[in-house]
N, C-alpha and C positions, 0 to 999 in steps of 0.2 A: 869560581875556584873549585867547588865540589864537582861540577861537571867535568872540568879538565882532569881532575884526579881520577874520576871514574874512567874517562877515555884513555888516560895513561895506563891504568890497570888493565883495561881490555886489550890495548895494543901490546902490552908486555905479555899478557896471557896468550895472545895470538902468536907472538914470536915463539914462546915456549911450545905451544901446540904444533907450530909449523915444523919444529925439530923432530916431531914424531907424528907421522901422518895418521896414526890411529887416535883421532881426536877424542873419542868417547869409548869407554869400556862398558859393556853391558853383556848380559847373558840371555840366551834365547832357547826355547824348547817348544815343542808342539805336543799337545795332548792327543790321545787316540781318537777323540771326537773332532779333531781338526783345529781346535782353538790354539792360535799362536800366542805365545807369551814372551814378553820382553821385560827383563828385570834390570834396573839401573840403580846402583848403590852410590849414594852421596852422603857421606858422614857429616858434612857441614849443613845439611838440610834438616831442620827440626820436624818437618812434616813429610808426608808421603802422598803422592798423587796416584790414585787408582783410576785408570781410564779404560773404557772399552770403546774401540772404534770399529764400527760396522761398515763393511764395504758396500754401502748402499746410500744413494743420494737422489737428487731430483732427476738425474738422467736415467734412472732405473724405472721410472714410473710409466704406467700406461698413458697414452694420450688422452684417454677419457677419465683418468683418475689421477690428475696431477695434485701435488701437495701432500702426498702420503708420507714421504720421508720426513718432512718438516713436522707433520702432524704427530708422528710417532716420537719426535723429539720431545713433545709435550706429554703425550699419552703415557710413556713409559716411566714417568715420575709418579704416577697415580698410586701405585702399590702393587702387591703381589698376593699370592696365596697366603703368605706368612707376614705380610706388611699391610696394615689397615689402610684403606683409602685416605689419601692426603697426608700420610705420616712419613713418607719417604724423606722429604727434605727436613722434617722436624727431627728425625733420628740423627741425621748427619749434623745438624746444627747443635743438638744436645751434646754431641760428642766433641764439640769445639771445631767443627769443620764447615765447609760449604760445598755445594755441588752445582753443576751447570751442564749445559749441552749446546751443541750447535749442529747445523746441517749445511752441507754444501751440495754442489752438483754430484760430487763423487763419494762422500762419506757422511756418516752421522756419528758424532762423538759425544759420549757421556763421561763425565769425570767428577771426581770428588777429591778435595784436599782435606786430609785428616791429620791430627797429631800422630807422630810415628807409632805411638803405643796403641793407636786405634785402627791401624790399617787393616786388620783382619775383619773389622766391621765393614769396611769398604768392599772387601772381597765378597763377603756374604751378600751385601746389597746388590752388587753387580751380578752375582750368580742368580739371585732372585729375579732380577730384571730379565735375565736371559732365559731362565727356566720356565717360569709361570707367572708372567705379569697379569694384572687385572685388566681385561679388555671387555668392558660391559657398556651397555647403551647409555647409562647415566654418565659415565666418564667421557664417552665419545661426544655426547651432546654438550657437555660442559666445555670441552676443549674446542668444539666447533665455534662456540661463541667467543672464546678467548682468541682463537686464531683470526676470526673475522675482525675483532677489534685491533689486533696486531696489524693486520693488513691495512685497515683504515688509517691507523696512526702512523705507521712506518712508510707506507707507499701511497695510498690513494689520496690522503689529505695534503700531500705535497705536490706542487706543480710538476716537478721532475722526479717524483718518487719512484716511478717505474721506468725511468730512462735507461738504466743499465740493462734491464731485461728486454726493453724494446730493441736495443742494439744486438743483444745476444740472439733475439728471435729472428733478426734479419740475417745473421751470419750462420746460424746453426739450426738443425732440424728441431721442430717443436717437441718431438718425443724425447729428446735427450737434453741438450744444453740450451734449447730455444724457448723455454718457458720460465716464468718466475718461480723461484725455489719455494715460495710460500704457497704456490699453486692456485687453483681455481676454487672459490667457495661453492660454486655450483657443483663441481665434482665431489667435494666433500659432503655437501648436503645430500647428494644422490646416492652416496655410498652406504652399503649395509654393513652390519657387524660382521657378516661373512667376508666382505671385501677386506676389512681391516684385519681379521684373523688370517686370511690368506696371505696378505702382505707380510705380516709378522712371521708366519711360518716359512715363507720363502726366503727372507733376508736376515732375520735376527737369530741365526743359528751359530753355534760355536765355530764351525768351519768357514764362516763368513765374517769372522771377528778377530780382532787383535786386542789382547789384554796387556796393558802396560802398567808396571808398578815402578815408580821412580821416587827415590828419597832415601832416608836413613833406614835401610832394611838389612836383614841378614839373608843372604841368598838361599842357604839351605832350608831355613825355616819358611821362607816365603814360598819356595817351590813346593814344600810339603802342604802348605795351606791352599795353594792354588789347586793342587790335585784333590784335596779334600772337598773343596767347594764346587769345582767345575768338571771334573773328569767324568761324572756320571750323567751330565747333561747330554741328551741324545744328539747325534750328528744330523744335520739337515741334508737335503738334496743339494747337488751341485747347482750353483747359481748360473742361470743363462744371462749373459750380458749383451747389451746392444752393440751393434757394429756399424751403423750408419749415422754419422754425426753432422756432416756438412749439409747446408740447405741447398740441395741440388735444383730447386725450383725457382731460385731467386733470379729474376730477370731485371727488375728495376733496382737501381743503385742509389737513387736519391729519393728521400721521403720528406714531406712537409707535414707538420702536425701543429694544430692550434690547441693551446692549453689554458684552462681557467687558472687565474691567480698568478700567471707568469708575468713578470714586469719587463723583461728584456729578452731579446732573441738568445737562444742557446743552440750550439752546434755540437753534434757528436759524430765522430768518424771512427770507423772500425776496420782494421786490417786483419784478416785471418792469419794466424801464425801456427806455431808448433805446440805439441803437448809439453807439459812440464818435464817429462822424462827424455825429451829429445836432446841430441848432442848439441843443438844450437841454442838451447834454452838459456844457458849461462850468458852467452854473448847477447842474446835478446834482452835479458834483464838489464845488463849493463848499458846497452843501447838506449833503453827506455829511461834509465837514470840520467844519461848524458843529455837527453832531450829535456827532461823535466824533473831533475833531482835537486841537489843543493844549488842555491842561487849563485854560489861562487863560480859555477861553471855551466849551469844549465843553458843549453842552446835557446830554448824558448825564452828564458828569463833575460838573457844577455843580448840575444840577437833580435828578438822581436821587441825588446825593451818595454815590457808590460807596465813598468812603473810610469812610463811616459806616453804610451800608446793611447790615443783618444778614442779608439774604436774597440780594441780587444781589452776587456777588463781581467780576463783570466784565460790561460792556456796551459793545459796539463796533459800528461800522458801516463798511462798505467799499463803494465804487462799483466794480462789475465791468462794465466796458464793452468790448465786442468789436466786430468788424466789422459784424455783423448783428443783434446782440442786446445787451441790457444788463440789469443787475439791481442792486438794493440788497440787500446781505447784512447782516443784523443778528445778532449772536451774544451770548448771555447765559449765564453760568455761575451756578448757584444754590447757595447754602450749605445750603438746606433743601429736601427733596423736596416735591412736591405744591404748589408755589407758582407754577405757570404763570400763573394769572390775575393774580397780582401783577405779574410781570415784563411781561406783555402790557399791563396797564393803565399801568404806568410808561413803557413804550416808546411806546405810542400817545399818551400825553399830550404827549410831546415832538414826535412827528410832527404831532399836531394843532396844536401851537404854531406849527410852521412853516407849516401850512396856513391858520391863522386870523390870526396876528399878523405884522406886518412885522418882519424882522430889523433889529436896531439897525444903522444905517449905519456907525457906527464899528467895530462888531464885524465887519461884512462887509468893510470896507476892510482890516482887519487880516488876515483870511483871504486876501483877494485879494493882499495884499502878500507873504504867505508863499508862495502859489502862484507869484507872479512871480519871487521870488528863487530858488525851487527850479527853475523852468523855465529861467531864464537860465543857471543852472549847467550845463545840458545843453550849451550852446554853448561851454563852456570846456574840455571834455574830449572828445578824439577818439573815445574808446570809446563814451560815451553818445550823442554826436552821431551817429555812424554808425548806431547802433541805432535812434535816433529818426527820422532822416531817411529811412531805408529803410522804416520803418513807415508814414510818411506817404505814401510813393509807393504802397505796396500798398493801404493801407486807405482813403486819401483820394483816390487817383488822381493826386496831385500832391505832390511833395516840398516845394514852395514853401508849402504850407498850414502847414508848421511855423512859418513866420514870422508867421502870423495868430493863433496860439494865445494869446499874452499879451494881445493886444488883445481877444480873445473873453472872457477872464476879467475884464479891466478894465471891460468893458461891462455886466457883470451888475449888476442893481439889486436892492434888497430886494423890489420887486414881482415880479421874475423868479423869485426864490427861492420866494415864496409861490405863484406860478402853477405852477411845476414841481412843487412839493410836492403841490398839489391834483390835478395831472394824473396823477402816477405813484404816489403813496403812498395808494392807495385801500384801505380796510379789506377790501373783499370780493374783492380781487385778490391777496392775498398767501398764501404757503404757509408753514406752520409744521411743523418737525420737532423733536420732543422726544426726546432720548436719555436713557435711564434705565440706571442700573447694574443688572446682573443680580442677582437675589435671592441667588445663592450667593456673592456677593462679601463 
């Protein structure tokens, strides 16, 4: 009952928002050093999110120095000229808040949630991180060991822990989207303190960052404090960004790999697609949900009949769309070995259905409604709003594009779904990786 009430509230909110295409109000300005600032006022939010999103991720790393962006996700919590080593998170916690960070191929995001009356503390902490963080051998060595353990636990100790990055590596160039975001431990071990300082000086400058403050704030006072803490931070040099993303050397399209600890065959298929900013992206996301979304309508669930199929135990699809590339990832787990032809035939039957037949308009509208409800929900939470709005600034070049996304989904027609399926889901363009249990298991 509680879930239904929440869903009813979000649907009602969606209708109200749809009457005014300006879904979210926020204010923006840019400091003379290039720092872009987004302020969002929500009087119903007792806390404030202060986030700094840097336009640097794994795709910006040198081929011989992978893992730097993720490494800095850890390293920049160590302290600064005015914050003792190890005290950054303690300061936030003592003020009644918490902090965290994440790294993707495209960005690195640091954020803090603090009670509204403490948000100036968050601004000071973020300015310290940007201006003069502590980058010393002791901290670097400590983080090397932490990252090594993270890699072992999250990736290497699981039979398919690196499968996602295996597929990305087949589709895209190693230097950009084709390597594991956590990077190579050999690269991190071989790096000097000068390498780390150079990476910081190149990417962690105000002109490569977006500062977002979302919550119960006063615009005038917040702008004043932003100027106070950030405007004297020196501007960095213009960032040179990669331009070649596709794996142009890929000749083989089928790969077999034997894995320790794997109990059953697993299949991954990848189809290159469009970046998140492309005009086809909304239709592609809806297409993916039609394949592998809600079990009420999912083609995979209802046409392959996974509940009854004795060979395929799982079949799912995800749209992986980034700043410069995109892909459809399809994963299948098999109950019986040597049944690759079967799973490929079943999968391609549903892809061909999308390419040949128009999607039922009622089904498509149901999927669009789910996307709309989920998307509107972003506007009601300061934390998700801050993350999203800063993403649109970096990847779309305009935070206001966030206000256009619901309309983009609503404009998709059955003809668009078929056109996009034909354009991107071509049989001769996909890559398949089959993971086999090792014979000694």
